[in-house]
Structures are given as C-alpha cells and as structure tokens.
Backbone as ProteinMPNN parsed JSONL, in Angstrom:
{"seq_chain_A": "XXXXXXXXXXXXXXXXXXXXXXXXXXXXXXXXXXXXXXXXXXXXXXXXXXXXXXXXXXXXXXXXXXXXXXXXXXXXXXXXXXXXXXXXXXXXXXXXXXXXXXXXXXXXXXXXXXXXXXXXXXXXXXXXXXXXXXXXXXXXXXXXXXXXXXXXXXXXXXXXXXXXXXXXXXXXXXXXX", "coords_chain_A": {"N_chain_A": [[0.698, -1.171, -0.038], [2.129, 1.324, 0.678], [3.911, 1.643, -1.092], [2.352, 1.543, -3.36], [1.125, 4.117, -2.917], [3.332, 5.972, -2.891], [4.275, 5.568, -5.479], [2.19, 6.693, -6.966], [1.964, 9.18, -5.95], [4.434, 10.256, -7.023], [4.017, 9.953, -9.658], [1.949, 11.787, -10.053], [3.122, 14.283, -9.235], [4.814, 14.349, -11.458], [3.323, 14.579, -13.512], [2.05, 17.174, -12.92], [4.342, 18.844, -13.191], [4.88, 18.658, -15.827], [2.633, 20.049, -16.529], [0.23, 18.971, -17.289], [-1.666, 18.179, -15.535], [-2.543, 20.542, -14.46], [-4.393, 22.389, -12.106], [-7.142, 24.74, -12.176], [-7.248, 27.807, -10.575], [-8.991, 30.137, -8.612], [-8.821, 33.015, -6.7], [-10.64, 34.379, -3.959], [-10.707, 37.511, -2.916], [-8.822, 40.223, -3.025], [-7.006, 41.187, -1.291], [-4.537, 41.712, 1.379], [-4.569, 38.87, 2.369], [-5.266, 37.434, 0.269], [-3.194, 37.9, -1.607], [-1.337, 36.698, -0.152], [-2.052, 34.056, -0.227], [-1.953, 33.639, -2.973], [0.98, 33.907, -3.305], [1.985, 31.936, -1.837], [0.817, 29.726, -3.282], [2.211, 30.101, -5.707], [4.856, 29.682, -4.908], [4.963, 26.967, -4.602], [5.234, 25.333, -7.393], [4.914, 22.538, -7.693], [2.564, 21.567, -6.914], [0.676, 21.887, -8.787], [-1.004, 24.12, -9.444], [-2.785, 26.478, -11.452], [-3.092, 29.851, -11.441], [-5.813, 31.713, -12.112], [-7.129, 34.123, -11.554], [-8.468, 36.75, -9.558], [-11.443, 37.365, -7.354], [-13.212, 39.931, -5.887], [-14.809, 41.785, -3.126], [-14.887, 44.335, -3.481], [-16.366, 46.35, -5.826], [-14.951, 48.303, -7.231], [-12.429, 47.576, -7.9], [-12.573, 45.694, -10.141], [-11.453, 44.655, -13.254], [-8.918, 45.626, -12.831], [-5.353, 44.693, -12.382], [-3.553, 42.522, -10.143], [-0.647, 41.624, -8.858], [0.031, 40.684, -11.271], [-2.107, 39.355, -11.992], [-5.391, 39.186, -13.184], [-8.265, 41.011, -11.759], [-10.99, 39.628, -11.946], [-13.767, 40.3, -11.392], [-16.694, 40.793, -9.264], [-17.68, 39.205, -6.126], [-20.314, 38.47, -6.332], [-20.348, 37.5, -8.975], [-19.325, 35.134, -9.185], [-20.329, 32.585, -10.196], [-20.556, 32.944, -12.879], [-17.933, 33.421, -13.595], [-16.493, 31.187, -12.601], [-17.751, 29.379, -14.531], [-16.937, 30.337, -17.072], [-14.203, 30.364, -16.955], [-13.573, 27.879, -16.452], [-13.042, 26.835, -13.62], [-11.343, 25.066, -11.224], [-10.548, 24.902, -8.445], [-11.32, 26.963, -5.619], [-10.079, 29.467, -3.612], [-10.862, 30.794, -0.75], [-10.057, 33.984, 0.539], [-10.77, 35.914, 2.333], [-10.962, 37.587, 5.153], [-13.128, 38.753, 6.533], [-15.46, 37.397, 5.491], [-18.415, 35.348, 6.408], [-20.187, 32.517, 7.376], [-22.737, 32.985, 6.461], [-22.241, 34.302, 4.13], [-20.479, 32.652, 2.736], [-21.571, 30.131, 2.265], [-23.763, 30.686, 0.303], [-22.293, 31.366, -1.852], [-20.919, 29.254, -2.411], [-23.057, 27.641, -3.104], [-23.75, 28.678, -5.563], [-22.112, 27.518, -7.361], [-22.68, 25.041, -7.452], [-23.527, 23.332, -9.622], [-21.041, 22.796, -11.019], [-17.881, 21.184, -10.805], [-16.318, 22.201, -8.394], [-14.007, 22.708, -5.927], [-13.57, 24.135, -2.773], [-11.692, 25.994, -0.694], [-11.092, 27.422, 2.536], [-9.383, 29.922, 3.837], [-8.064, 30.065, 7.06], [-8.23, 31.529, 10.138], [-5.624, 32.386, 12.403], [-6.159, 31.682, 15.19], [-8.2, 29.784, 14.972], [-6.791, 27.712, 13.859], [-4.954, 27.054, 15.816], [-6.615, 26.119, 17.738], [-7.409, 23.63, 16.844], [-6.42, 20.119, 15.998], [-3.372, 20.069, 14.966], [-2.026, 18.322, 12.953], [-4.292, 17.434, 11.439], [-5.091, 19.582, 10.094], [-5.158, 21.007, 7.047], [-2.573, 22.435, 5.121], [-0.772, 25.042, 3.394], [2.496, 25.815, 3.231], [2.754, 28.053, 5.811], [0.08, 28.692, 5.869], [-2.953, 28.175, 7.053], [-5.675, 26.027, 6.209], [-9.26, 25.28, 5.753], [-11.015, 22.68, 4.028], [-13.654, 22.764, 1.956], [-15.95, 21.184, 0.08], [-16.126, 19.393, -3.094], [-14.473, 16.387, -3.448], [-12.092, 15.415, -5.505], [-10.772, 12.89, -7.667], [-8.301, 11.848, -9.796], [-8.959, 10.435, -13.014], [-6.984, 8.727, -14.048], [-5.657, 7.938, -11.73], [-7.653, 6.418, -10.479], [-8.119, 4.163, -12.297], [-5.583, 2.947, -12.354], [-5.19, 2.519, -9.759], [-7.302, 0.52, -9.391], [-6.317, -1.374, -11.13], [-3.85, -2.169, -9.771], [-4.852, -3.015, -7.247], [-6.426, -5.275, -8.218], [-4.294, -6.892, -9.099], [-2.843, -7.329, -6.702], [-4.646, -8.559, -5.223], [-4.611, -10.952, -6.67], [-1.979, -12.018, -6.262], [-2.084, -12.172, -3.715], [-3.697, -14.178, -3.19], [-2.571, -16.289, -4.697], [-0.008, -16.502, -3.342], [-0.948, -17.238, -0.656], [-2.367, -19.449, -1.016], [-1.203, -22.135, -0.683], [-1.117, -22.297, 1.999], [-3.667, -22.906, 2.492], [-4.147, -25.576, 1.883]], "CA_chain_A": [[-0.025, 0.035, 0.048], [2.885, 2.462, 0.909], [4.504, 1.594, -2.38], [1.497, 2.184, -4.248], [0.747, 5.52, -2.741], [4.412, 6.582, -3.326], [4.341, 5.479, -6.967], [1.083, 7.539, -7.604], [2.546, 10.585, -5.653], [5.527, 10.552, -7.863], [3.421, 10.065, -11.11], [1.135, 12.848, -10.033], [4.024, 15.121, -9.369], [5.7, 14.452, -12.695], [2.371, 15.104, -14.389], [1.916, 18.454, -12.679], [5.364, 19.517, -13.548], [4.509, 18.734, -17.109], [1.444, 21.08, -16.606], [-0.829, 18.05, -17.788], [-2.686, 18.038, -14.526], [-2.781, 21.71, -13.745], [-5.644, 22.834, -11.537], [-7.313, 26.142, -12.38], [-7.454, 28.317, -9.267], [-9.734, 31.465, -8.372], [-8.746, 33.461, -5.306], [-11.515, 35.392, -3.564], [-10.05, 38.551, -2.119], [-7.733, 40.93, -3.473], [-6.361, 42.187, -0.134], [-3.482, 40.939, 1.929], [-4.826, 37.507, 2.496], [-5.39, 36.932, -1.141], [-1.773, 38.058, -2.123], [-0.422, 35.695, 0.569], [-2.487, 32.731, -0.933], [-1.188, 33.655, -4.338], [2.411, 33.766, -2.981], [2.193, 30.469, -1.178], [0.632, 28.805, -4.341], [3.345, 30.233, -6.597], [5.974, 28.949, -4.174], [4.884, 25.471, -4.9], [4.548, 24.809, -8.761], [4.772, 21.069, -7.909], [1.194, 21.421, -6.402], [0.118, 21.973, -9.997], [-2.034, 25.21, -9.471], [-2.705, 27.798, -12.381], [-3.848, 30.925, -10.808], [-6.612, 32.403, -13.129], [-7.193, 35.502, -11.226], [-9.309, 37.201, -8.321], [-12.651, 38.066, -7.342], [-13.317, 40.776, -4.66], [-16.081, 42.176, -2.802], [-14.883, 45.822, -3.889], [-16.566, 46.531, -7.317], [-13.908, 49.314, -7.943], [-11.251, 46.775, -8.46], [-12.814, 44.912, -11.299], [-10.59, 44.947, -14.368], [-7.438, 45.767, -12.533], [-4.523, 43.698, -12.17], [-2.959, 42.327, -8.812], [0.461, 40.577, -8.999], [0.143, 40.2, -12.683], [-3.215, 38.446, -12.271], [-6.56, 39.986, -13.335], [-9.212, 41.076, -10.789], [-12.122, 39.326, -12.747], [-15.255, 40.609, -11.006], [-17.085, 40.797, -7.764], [-18.023, 37.847, -5.477], [-21.544, 38.04, -6.97], [-20.109, 37.101, -10.388], [-18.581, 33.849, -9.192], [-20.832, 31.451, -11.005], [-20.075, 33.323, -14.339], [-16.464, 33.342, -13.666], [-16.221, 29.721, -12.582], [-17.986, 28.557, -15.696], [-16.167, 30.905, -18.262], [-12.712, 29.983, -16.817], [-13.214, 26.271, -16.057], [-12.167, 26.694, -12.38], [-11.245, 23.705, -10.561], [-10.544, 25.274, -7.112], [-11.62, 28.468, -5.164], [-9.536, 29.825, -2.468], [-11.387, 31.98, -0.177], [-9.23, 34.548, 1.35], [-11.455, 37.291, 2.602], [-11.234, 37.288, 6.498], [-14.549, 39.272, 6.981], [-16.498, 36.65, 5.104], [-18.886, 34.572, 7.431], [-20.949, 31.42, 6.865], [-23.992, 33.586, 5.605], [-21.81, 34.75, 2.664], [-19.641, 31.772, 2.166], [-22.404, 29.233, 1.681], [-24.397, 30.951, -0.961], [-21.137, 31.481, -2.903], [-20.634, 27.793, -2.692], [-24.158, 27.109, -3.732], [-23.83, 29.399, -6.916], [-21.358, 26.941, -8.017], [-23.057, 23.653, -7.215], [-23.507, 22.709, -10.789], [-19.662, 22.765, -11.377], [-16.972, 20.376, -10.051], [-15.274, 23.159, -7.781], [-13.705, 22.611, -4.569], [-13.454, 25.352, -2.136], [-10.568, 26.142, 0.465], [-11.282, 28.513, 3.158], [-8.236, 30.487, 4.587], [-8.778, 30.19, 8.46], [-7.458, 32.581, 11.104], [-4.653, 31.63, 13.41], [-6.762, 31.105, 16.445], [-8.774, 28.558, 14.604], [-5.667, 26.677, 13.505], [-4.493, 26.647, 17.187], [-7.674, 25.219, 18.473], [-7.521, 22.387, 16.153], [-5.247, 19.293, 16.075], [-2.357, 20.48, 13.939], [-2.028, 17.158, 12.075], [-5.425, 17.287, 10.598], [-5.436, 20.878, 9.288], [-4.326, 21.158, 5.54], [-1.811, 23.711, 5.029], [0.187, 25.333, 2.225], [3.445, 26.257, 4.22], [2.247, 28.259, 7.005], [-1.367, 29.153, 5.637], [-4.076, 27.058, 7.66], [-6.652, 26.066, 5.208], [-10.138, 24.25, 5.719], [-11.511, 22.104, 2.924], [-15.034, 22.807, 1.801], [-16.402, 20.809, -1.058], [-15.873, 18.082, -3.704], [-13.142, 15.618, -3.447], [-11.83, 14.932, -6.787], [-9.783, 11.894, -7.678], [-7.904, 11.806, -11.292], [-9.408, 9.06, -13.692], [-5.86, 7.968, -14.121], [-5.419, 7.362, -10.477], [-8.654, 5.248, -10.255], [-7.878, 3.0, -13.145], [-4.313, 2.356, -12.059], [-5.351, 1.809, -8.451], [-8.003, -0.679, -9.465], [-5.347, -2.53, -11.586], [-3.081, -2.47, -8.55], [-5.897, -3.712, -6.345], [-6.641, -6.61, -8.745], [-3.051, -7.674, -9.055], [-2.474, -7.528, -5.421], [-5.626, -9.685, -4.756], [-4.243, -12.258, -7.206], [-0.764, -12.273, -5.88], [-2.229, -12.632, -1.979], [-4.373, -15.535, -3.405], [-1.504, -17.343, -4.958], [0.948, -16.897, -2.058], [-1.655, -17.93, 0.393], [-3.092, -20.869, -1.443], [-0.321, -23.209, 0.034], [-1.631, -22.336, 3.485], [-5.075, -23.332, 2.697], [-4.127, -26.896, 1.418]], "C_chain_A": [[0.796, 1.2, -0.014], [3.551, 2.574, -0.342], [3.718, 2.128, -3.49], [1.258, 3.684, -4.268], [2.004, 6.345, -3.174], [4.503, 6.541, -4.799], [3.364, 6.71, -7.501], [1.426, 8.987, -7.31], [3.402, 11.16, -6.622], [4.903, 10.767, -9.268], [2.557, 11.332, -11.055], [2.007, 14.275, -10.061], [4.743, 15.483, -10.643], [4.602, 15.036, -13.719], [2.03, 16.644, -14.186], [3.063, 19.33, -13.065], [5.37, 19.674, -15.129], [3.539, 19.575, -17.586], [0.201, 20.275, -17.45], [-1.949, 17.985, -16.755], [-2.997, 19.491, -13.813], [-4.109, 21.987, -13.298], [-5.817, 24.301, -11.709], [-7.932, 26.691, -11.134], [-8.043, 29.734, -9.334], [-9.497, 31.684, -6.942], [-9.716, 34.545, -4.989], [-10.93, 36.213, -2.622], [-8.871, 38.8, -2.557], [-6.885, 41.772, -2.423], [-5.201, 41.361, 0.233], [-3.496, 39.463, 1.925], [-4.85, 36.781, 1.12], [-3.914, 36.941, -1.923], [-1.096, 36.94, -1.426], [-0.778, 34.217, 0.011], [-1.77, 32.631, -2.337], [0.333, 33.346, -4.163], [2.714, 32.301, -2.733], [1.908, 29.608, -2.399], [1.769, 28.806, -5.422], [4.766, 29.65, -6.001], [6.114, 27.599, -4.376], [4.273, 24.991, -6.266], [4.402, 23.482, -8.65], [3.42, 20.714, -7.452], [0.408, 21.406, -7.628], [-1.087, 23.029, -10.19], [-1.726, 26.291, -10.733], [-3.464, 28.768, -11.933], [-4.406, 31.616, -11.864], [-6.713, 33.82, -12.782], [-7.887, 35.731, -9.943], [-10.604, 37.519, -8.491], [-12.672, 38.818, -6.023], [-14.655, 41.477, -4.469], [-16.058, 43.696, -3.072], [-15.228, 45.991, -5.344], [-15.497, 47.465, -8.044], [-12.695, 48.56, -8.473], [-11.419, 45.828, -9.602], [-12.021, 45.528, -12.489], [-9.356, 45.405, -14.241], [-6.6, 44.48, -12.384], [-3.67, 43.599, -10.672], [-1.826, 41.326, -8.976], [0.381, 39.905, -10.209], [-0.98, 39.463, -13.018], [-4.545, 39.447, -12.352], [-7.698, 39.949, -12.205], [-10.578, 40.883, -11.663], [-13.46, 39.72, -12.547], [-15.248, 40.841, -9.629], [-17.507, 39.392, -7.237], [-19.384, 37.346, -6.028], [-21.593, 37.536, -8.391], [-19.466, 35.615, -10.405], [-19.086, 32.721, -9.95], [-20.39, 31.866, -12.609], [-18.544, 33.19, -14.563], [-15.868, 31.972, -13.688], [-16.566, 29.015, -13.833], [-17.157, 29.054, -16.846], [-14.721, 30.341, -18.156], [-12.504, 28.65, -16.324], [-12.432, 26.248, -14.925], [-12.347, 25.531, -11.708], [-11.272, 24.017, -8.907], [-10.683, 26.587, -6.757], [-10.94, 28.525, -3.83], [-10.191, 31.025, -1.786], [-10.537, 32.698, 0.897], [-9.544, 36.01, 1.827], [-11.892, 37.108, 4.175], [-12.606, 37.835, 7.025], [-15.587, 38.403, 6.439], [-17.083, 35.636, 6.28], [-19.702, 33.456, 6.689], [-22.193, 31.875, 6.174], [-23.548, 34.21, 4.295], [-21.22, 33.551, 2.101], [-20.541, 30.619, 1.467], [-23.345, 29.571, 0.497], [-23.355, 31.086, -2.027], [-20.899, 30.241, -3.403], [-21.749, 27.119, -3.637], [-24.391, 27.58, -5.182], [-22.964, 28.416, -7.862], [-21.565, 25.4, -7.922], [-23.113, 22.616, -8.56], [-22.139, 22.411, -11.497], [-18.861, 21.917, -10.371], [-15.951, 21.364, -9.332], [-15.155, 22.812, -6.304], [-13.337, 23.939, -4.023], [-12.468, 25.043, -0.982], [-10.794, 27.386, 1.092], [-9.9, 28.823, 4.024], [-8.82, 30.787, 6.258], [-7.861, 31.167, 9.208], [-6.668, 31.708, 12.023], [-5.126, 30.964, 14.595], [-7.645, 29.884, 16.17], [-7.905, 27.406, 14.476], [-5.253, 26.2, 14.865], [-5.357, 25.804, 17.878], [-7.822, 23.837, 17.975], [-6.449, 21.517, 16.216], [-4.341, 19.743, 14.778], [-2.174, 19.654, 12.684], [-3.023, 17.019, 10.904], [-5.736, 18.505, 9.841], [-4.578, 20.994, 7.963], [-3.783, 22.599, 5.667], [-1.07, 23.865, 3.78], [1.397, 26.412, 3.087], [2.625, 26.548, 5.55], [0.6, 28.672, 7.085], [-2.349, 27.87, 6.098], [-5.239, 27.095, 6.711], [-7.984, 24.991, 5.894], [-10.691, 23.933, 4.351], [-13.121, 22.102, 2.981], [-15.515, 22.291, 0.35], [-15.969, 19.664, -1.769], [-14.405, 17.622, -3.682], [-12.902, 14.948, -4.726], [-10.725, 13.873, -6.873], [-9.514, 11.819, -9.231], [-8.302, 10.311, -11.681], [-8.189, 8.223, -13.697], [-5.637, 7.331, -12.907], [-6.388, 6.18, -10.27], [-8.521, 3.944, -11.177], [-6.516, 2.261, -12.718], [-4.358, 1.711, -10.708], [-6.282, 0.356, -8.621], [-7.249, -1.712, -10.13], [-4.525, -3.002, -10.481], [-3.769, -3.385, -7.615], [-6.088, -5.195, -6.882], [-5.434, -7.37, -8.841], [-2.593, -8.106, -7.767], [-3.284, -8.686, -4.835], [-5.196, -10.984, -5.374], [-3.078, -12.844, -6.665], [-1.15, -12.911, -4.289], [-2.826, -13.948, -2.254], [-3.347, -16.677, -3.802], [-0.437, -17.675, -4.044], [0.347, -17.424, -0.952], [-2.312, -19.224, 0.11], [-2.394, -21.991, -0.642], [-0.967, -23.474, 1.493], [-2.951, -23.121, 3.497], [-5.023, -25.039, 2.359], [-3.526, -27.734, 2.344]], "O_chain_A": [[0.369, 2.144, -0.678], [3.788, 3.727, -0.703], [4.125, 2.908, -4.352], [1.194, 4.379, -5.282], [1.792, 7.383, -3.802], [4.839, 7.588, -5.352], [3.745, 7.542, -8.324], [1.263, 9.886, -8.134], [3.256, 12.304, -7.053], [5.276, 11.712, -9.964], [2.466, 11.95, -12.116], [1.668, 15.226, -10.765], [5.186, 16.602, -10.902], [4.91, 15.829, -14.61], [1.755, 17.331, -15.17], [2.828, 20.521, -13.27], [5.811, 20.696, -15.655], [3.456, 19.885, -18.775], [-0.628, 20.876, -18.134], [-3.098, 17.747, -17.126], [-3.613, 19.562, -12.749], [-5.015, 21.825, -14.116], [-4.894, 25.08, -11.469], [-8.951, 26.199, -10.65], [-7.54, 30.503, -10.154], [-9.816, 30.874, -6.07], [-9.682, 35.581, -5.653], [-10.622, 35.74, -1.528], [-7.947, 37.986, -2.579], [-6.241, 42.791, -2.675], [-4.864, 40.409, -0.47], [-2.518, 38.839, 1.513], [-4.457, 35.622, 0.982], [-3.596, 36.069, -2.732], [-0.305, 36.244, -2.064], [0.081, 33.353, -0.163], [-1.122, 31.652, -2.707], [0.855, 32.522, -4.915], [3.549, 31.631, -3.341], [2.733, 28.72, -2.616], [2.203, 27.778, -5.941], [5.646, 29.217, -6.746], [7.213, 27.046, -4.346], [3.184, 24.428, -6.38], [3.696, 23.01, -9.541], [3.087, 19.537, -7.591], [-0.677, 20.837, -7.506], [-2.006, 22.814, -10.981], [-0.63, 26.819, -10.922], [-4.675, 28.562, -12.021], [-3.621, 32.178, -12.629], [-6.419, 34.681, -13.611], [-7.869, 34.767, -9.177], [-11.016, 37.918, -9.58], [-12.122, 38.282, -5.061], [-15.454, 41.719, -5.374], [-17.101, 44.331, -2.917], [-14.312, 45.755, -6.132], [-15.24, 47.375, -9.244], [-12.056, 48.978, -9.438], [-10.443, 45.195, -10.004], [-11.956, 46.744, -12.664], [-8.645, 45.625, -15.222], [-7.117, 43.368, -12.279], [-3.201, 44.622, -10.174], [-2.138, 40.165, -9.24], [0.612, 38.699, -10.292], [-1.044, 38.917, -14.119], [-4.643, 40.407, -11.588], [-8.022, 38.847, -11.764], [-11.199, 41.875, -12.045], [-14.297, 39.524, -13.429], [-14.269, 41.037, -8.909], [-17.65, 38.484, -8.056], [-19.643, 36.153, -6.186], [-22.64, 37.2, -8.944], [-19.156, 35.027, -11.441], [-18.274, 31.888, -10.353], [-19.93, 31.029, -13.385], [-18.053, 32.875, -15.648], [-15.009, 31.588, -14.481], [-15.821, 28.126, -14.245], [-16.672, 28.207, -17.596], [-14.128, 29.911, -19.145], [-11.434, 28.286, -15.838], [-11.296, 25.776, -14.969], [-13.458, 25.009, -11.612], [-12.017, 23.353, -8.185], [-10.207, 27.436, -7.51], [-11.212, 27.682, -2.976], [-10.052, 32.156, -2.25], [-10.307, 32.168, 1.983], [-8.812, 36.997, 1.743], [-12.967, 36.585, 4.471], [-13.124, 37.262, 7.984], [-16.711, 38.607, 6.899], [-16.267, 35.136, 7.055], [-19.85, 33.518, 5.468], [-22.679, 31.141, 5.313], [-24.368, 34.596, 3.461], [-21.446, 33.372, 0.905], [-20.312, 30.225, 0.323], [-23.662, 28.652, -0.258], [-23.728, 30.866, -3.179], [-20.691, 30.034, -4.598], [-21.552, 26.352, -4.579], [-25.139, 26.951, -5.93], [-23.112, 28.518, -9.08], [-20.691, 24.612, -8.284], [-22.822, 21.42, -8.541], [-22.168, 21.78, -12.554], [-19.166, 21.952, -9.179], [-14.774, 21.319, -9.69], [-16.141, 22.656, -5.584], [-12.834, 24.795, -4.75], [-12.463, 23.953, -0.41], [-10.738, 28.415, 0.419], [-9.44, 27.985, 4.801], [-9.751, 31.53, 6.571], [-6.77, 31.496, 8.74], [-6.97, 30.559, 12.347], [-4.662, 29.901, 15.007], [-7.819, 29.04, 17.05], [-8.2, 26.289, 14.901], [-5.201, 24.986, 15.066], [-4.949, 24.857, 18.55], [-8.334, 22.964, 18.676], [-5.382, 22.06, 16.505], [-4.812, 19.686, 13.643], [-2.164, 20.149, 11.557], [-2.763, 16.632, 9.765], [-6.612, 18.467, 8.978], [-3.35, 21.063, 7.996], [-4.326, 23.598, 6.139], [-0.752, 22.866, 3.135], [1.145, 27.557, 3.462], [2.017, 25.714, 6.221], [0.001, 28.912, 8.134], [-2.407, 26.791, 5.509], [-5.748, 28.183, 6.441], [-7.641, 23.976, 6.501], [-10.835, 24.854, 3.546], [-13.76, 21.548, 3.876], [-15.425, 23.117, -0.559], [-15.383, 18.827, -1.083], [-13.407, 18.321, -3.857], [-13.528, 13.921, -4.989], [-9.758, 14.01, -6.124], [-10.507, 11.726, -9.952], [-8.102, 9.297, -11.013], [-8.3, 7.042, -13.37], [-5.408, 6.122, -12.956], [-5.964, 5.077, -9.925], [-8.81, 2.824, -10.758], [-6.446, 1.033, -12.768], [-3.781, 0.658, -10.438], [-5.983, -0.698, -8.06], [-7.438, -2.884, -9.804], [-4.493, -4.21, -10.246], [-3.25, -4.442, -7.255], [-5.941, -6.173, -6.149], [-5.542, -8.582, -8.653], [-1.986, -9.173, -7.667], [-2.807, -9.58, -4.136], [-5.355, -12.036, -4.754], [-3.031, -14.069, -6.549], [-0.612, -13.904, -3.8], [-2.46, -14.877, -1.534], [-3.338, -17.792, -3.28], [0.022, -18.809, -3.906], [1.052, -18.101, -0.203], [-2.744, -19.96, 0.997], [-3.094, -22.737, 0.042], [-1.245, -24.566, 1.989], [-3.253, -23.881, 4.417], [-6.022, -25.686, 2.671], [-3.417, -28.937, 2.108]]}, "name": "protein", "num_of_chains": 1, "seq": "XXXXXXXXXXXXXXXXXXXXXXXXXXXXXXXXXXXXXXXXXXXXXXXXXXXXXXXXXXXXXXXXXXXXXXXXXXXXXXXXXXXXXXXXXXXXXXXXXXXXXXXXXXXXXXXXXXXXXXXXXXXXXXXXXXXXXXXXXXXXXXXXXXXXXXXXXXXXXXXXXXXXXXXXXXXXXXXXX"}
C-alpha cells in the first residue's frame, strides 16, 4: 500500500510539472490575504496550480491587475467566472466573510465540480489538531467541497488492487491446502 501511494504521488508530481494536470484556481479576495495565498501557491509549482485571477467584494477593483493577475469581478459574479474560466478550485481569502456569505457563494457553483478552500484565522488553527489541518506552508486552510480523484489514479489503483488480490491468493493458497 505504501509503495502504491508513493508511486502515484511521484506520477502526479511528474504530471503537474509537465502541466498536464494543472488545476485552475480562483482566489476570492484581492487584499493582503489573497496576495498571501497567491504567493504560497506560486512558491509550490509542484502542487500543479494555475492561478486564473481574483474576485473581490470591492466593485471598484474589477478590471485591474494584482500581482500580474486580473481581478475578474465581484463575489456576486462567481458563477459566471467559474463557468467561463473552467475553475477547479476556489481559495477564499477574505477574513471578513462569514458562513452567511460563504455558503451562498458555494451554492452558486453547485453545478460545477469546484472545490473550495477557506483560509482560516490563526486562532482557529491553534484550536484544532495541527496534524489534521491542511496547510500550504504556514497558511491554515479548511477544505469545503468536492473531493476529486483523477481518472488515471482510479484506473491504475483498480489494476493494482486486482494484481495484489491475485498475488495474495497465489501466495496464501499453499496455506489452505
């Protein structure tokens, strides 16, 4: 099992470095937190993220650029932007957003296979078990949304499971006799 996971991890790393598995990312928030998320994602090209741009709650920023990425619109335009740009993952980096604002944004994208990551505050990160909290470097995140598995992984894993079952059967058969 460990060898299987290591093999798939290496194959996925290789695919992302070749840009065959790049995930298209939208960052909500063009403030300090949004820039921080952008920089952390850019610091890890091996994660396979392609940052498409930003959405912000300030309508005056629409059409401008931030860190060489466009501000594509406001939060209310999330459905249109996700559909038009074929977004795979959304990073929510607006500290002032609460659950009454987050869930409607997610519901607008329910027809698309979009995963949501919520940048959490440091206090929340400290109150949870550090091992189970996903991070990009020092950025604590909460995962909200679809868990996607690549079709390549599913086919190869199925083949590996089948071969493993046959080998287990072959090697344990003498014990049965």
